[in-house]
C-alpha positions as CSV (number, residue, x, y, z in Angstrom):
1,M,-4.2,30.1,-67.4
2,L,-1.6,29.1,-64.7
3,N,-0.3,32.7,-64.6
4,D,-3.3,33.8,-62.4
5,M,-3.5,30.6,-60.3
6,T,-2.2,30.3,-56.8
7,L,0.0,27.1,-56.6
8,L,0.1,25.4,-53.2
9,T,2.1,22.5,-51.8
10,T,0.3,19.7,-50.0
11,A,1.3,21.2,-46.6
12,E,0.0,24.7,-47.7
13,L,-3.3,23.2,-48.9
14,A,-3.6,21.2,-45.7
15,E,-3.3,24.4,-43.7
16,R,-6.0,26.2,-45.7
17,I,-8.6,23.4,-45.8
18,K,-7.8,22.1,-42.3
19,Y,-7.0,18.5,-43.4
20,D,-3.9,16.5,-42.6
21,P,-1.4,16.4,-45.5
22,R,-1.5,12.6,-45.4
23,T,-5.3,12.6,-45.8
24,I,-5.0,14.9,-48.9
25,R,-2.3,12.6,-50.5
26,E,-4.0,9.3,-49.7
27,Q,-7.7,10.0,-49.7
28,L,-8.6,13.2,-51.5
29,K,-6.1,13.1,-54.3
30,D,-7.6,11.4,-57.4
31,S,-11.0,10.9,-55.7
32,V,-12.1,14.5,-54.9
33,L,-9.1,16.4,-56.3
34,H,-8.2,15.5,-59.9
35,E,-4.9,15.8,-61.8
36,G,-5.1,18.5,-64.5
37,I,-8.0,20.2,-62.8
38,H,-7.2,20.6,-59.1
39,Y,-3.4,19.8,-59.2
40,I,-0.5,19.4,-61.5
41,R,2.9,17.7,-61.5
42,P,5.4,20.2,-62.9
43,F,7.8,18.7,-65.4
44,G,6.3,15.2,-64.8
45,G,7.9,14.9,-61.4
46,R,6.8,13.6,-58.1
47,K,6.1,17.0,-56.6
48,I,2.4,18.0,-56.6
49,L,1.2,21.6,-56.8
50,F,-2.5,22.3,-56.1
51,L,-4.4,24.9,-57.9
52,W,-6.1,26.9,-55.2
53,E,-8.7,28.8,-57.3
54,A,-9.9,25.5,-59.0
55,I,-10.3,23.8,-55.6
56,Q,-12.2,26.8,-54.2
57,R,-14.5,26.9,-57.3
58,D,-15.2,23.1,-57.3
59,I,-15.0,22.0,-53.7
60,G,-15.5,25.3,-51.8
61,Q,-18.9,26.1,-53.2
62,E,-20.2,22.7,-52.2
63,S,-18.9,22.7,-48.7
64,S,-19.8,26.3,-48.0
65,S,-23.5,25.8,-48.4
66,S,-23.6,22.9,-45.9
67,L,-21.3,20.6,-44.0
68,A,-19.8,18.4,-46.6
69,I,-17.5,15.4,-45.8
70,P,-15.5,13.9,-48.7
71,M,-15.9,10.2,-48.9
72,T,-14.3,7.5,-50.9
73,K,-14.7,7.4,-54.7
74,G,-15.5,11.1,-54.8
75,A,-18.8,11.0,-52.9
76,V,-19.7,13.7,-50.4
77,A,-21.8,13.3,-47.2
78,H,-23.9,16.3,-46.3
79,G,-24.6,16.7,-42.6
C-alpha cells in the first residue's frame, strides 16, 4: 500500500496545503489528520511522514466543494 503513496514531510505538506508547519503539527495533527490514515511514524521515531493521497482523498474532497476551515476536535467550518 505504501509503495504507491507519496510521502511528505511537514514542510512539504505545508507548502502544498498553504498552512504553516507549526499549525499542521499543533492543530491539524491528531484532530483532522490521523496517525495510520494520514501520516505515519517510520520505525516508531519522532519523524512524521504524511500520506499525500490519503490527505487528498479525505480532506481535499471536502474543501474543494466549498471553503472549509479546520477547527478544533476535527470539526470543519464551511464558509
